[in-house]
ZAVEXKE-663032 format. One record per residue: x, y, z of N, C-alpha, C in turn. Coordinates in steps of 0.1 Angstrom, whole numbers, plus 5000, padded with zeros to 4 digits. Layout:
XYZXYZXYZ/...
This chain:
367523336958367123466954368323536948/368223606937369323676931369623796940/370923836940371423946947371424066937/370824176941370824296932371924386937/372824416928373924506931373724626923/373724746930373524866922374724896912/374324946901375324976891376225096896/377525086895378425196899378225316889/378425436894378325546885379425536875/379125586863380025576852381225666855/381025786860382125876863381925906878/382825856886382725866901383326006906/383826086897384426206901385826196906/386426076905387726056911388826056900/388426076888389426076877390526176880/391726126880392926216882393126256897/392426186906392526216920392826076927/394026036927394325896932393925876947/394025976955393725966969392225936971/391326016963389925996964389525856958/390225816947389925686941390225576951/391425586958391825486968390825486979/390325596984389325596995388025526990/387625546978386425486972386625336972/387825286967388125146967388125086981/388625146990388625097004387225097010/386425197007385025197012384325077005/384525056992383824946986384224816991/385524796994386024676999385424647013/385324747021384824737035383324697034/382624767025381224737023380924587019/381824547009381724407004381924307016/383024327024383224227034382224237045/381624347048380624357058379324277053/378924297041377824227036378124077034/379224047029379623907027379623827040/380123887051380223817064378823807071/378023917069376723907076375723837068/375823827055374823757047375223617043/376323607035376723477030377223387040/378223427048378823337058377723297068/376823387072375823347082374923237075/374623247063373823147055374623017055/375923017053376622887052376722817066/376722897077376922837090375622817098/374522817091373222797098373222657105/373222657118373322537125371922507131/371422387129370222347135370322317150/369222307156369322267170369922127171/370322087183370921957185370021847181/368721867182367821757179367521737164/367921837156367821827141369021757135/368721637130369821567124370221627110/371521637108372021687095373421607093/373921617081375121547078376321597087/377021507093378221537100379321587091/380121677096381321727088382221607086/382821597075383721487071385121537069/386121447071387521487067387621517053/388421617050388621667036387821787033/386821827041386021937039386822067041/386722157031387422287032386622387041/387322457050386522537060387322667062/386622767066387222897071387122887086/388222927093388322927107387923067112/386723077119386223207123387123267134/387323397134388123467144387423597146/386923617158386123747160387023867160/388323847162389323957162389724007148/389423927138389823957124388623977115/388724057105387624057095387623927087/386423897081386323767074387423747063/387823857057388823837047390223787052/390423797065391623747071391523617078/390323557077390223427084391023317077/391623227085392423117080391623017072/392222967062391622857054392222727059/391322627060391822497065391022377059/391522257061390822137057390722047069/389521997071389221907082390021777080/390821757090391721637090391021517097/390321547108389621447116388421507123/387321427123386121467130386021387143/385621447154385521387167384121377171/383421257168382021247172381921227187/380821277193380521257207379821117209/379421097221378720967224377520937216/376821047212375621037204375921027189/377121027185377521017171377521147163/377221257170377221387163378621447165/379121507154380421577154380221717159/380921747170380921887175382321947175/383321867173384721917174385421847162/386321927156387121877144388521917146/389421847140390821887139391021937124/391622057123391722117110393222147108/393622117095395022147091394922287083/395822377088395922507080397322507074/397622617067398922617060400022617070/399822657083400922667092400822577105/399622527107399422457120398222357119/398122277129396922187131396222227143/394922257142394122307153392922217156/392422217168391222157172390222267175/389022257168388022367169386622307170/385822377178384322337178383722377165/382722307161382122337147381422467147/381222527159380622667159381622767155/382922737155384022827152384622807138/383922727130384322707116383222727107/383522747094382522777084382822687072/382122577070382422487059382022557046/382922537036382722597023382022497014/380922537007380222436999380922386987/380722266984381222206971382722196970/383422196981384922196980385522076988/384721976990385221856997386221776989/387321746995388421676988388921736975/388821866974389221936961390621946961/
């Protein structure tokens, strides 16, 4: 479904007032991140019940590492290095390489990015 974004006003009344313009930019940024994290990221991370089979995460998949203490714009970007399947063959834990470290995370704490495997 297409996302309808309201058209910004042509003249926001901030011309010549840098402080007001900056406040508007910050408000718009916060609104974007709020919607992006609640709508788009939640859609990406829809996890089925354990009984619903879906493709396991594979090494090379690009992911965001969720951190409840940070806004989504500050989440670390990483690439799955290794998947750790359980006795039932389902991957529930992965090892992720970030720019500065290697971490082991449950799949509930990562958000795979679509279409970016081995990119």
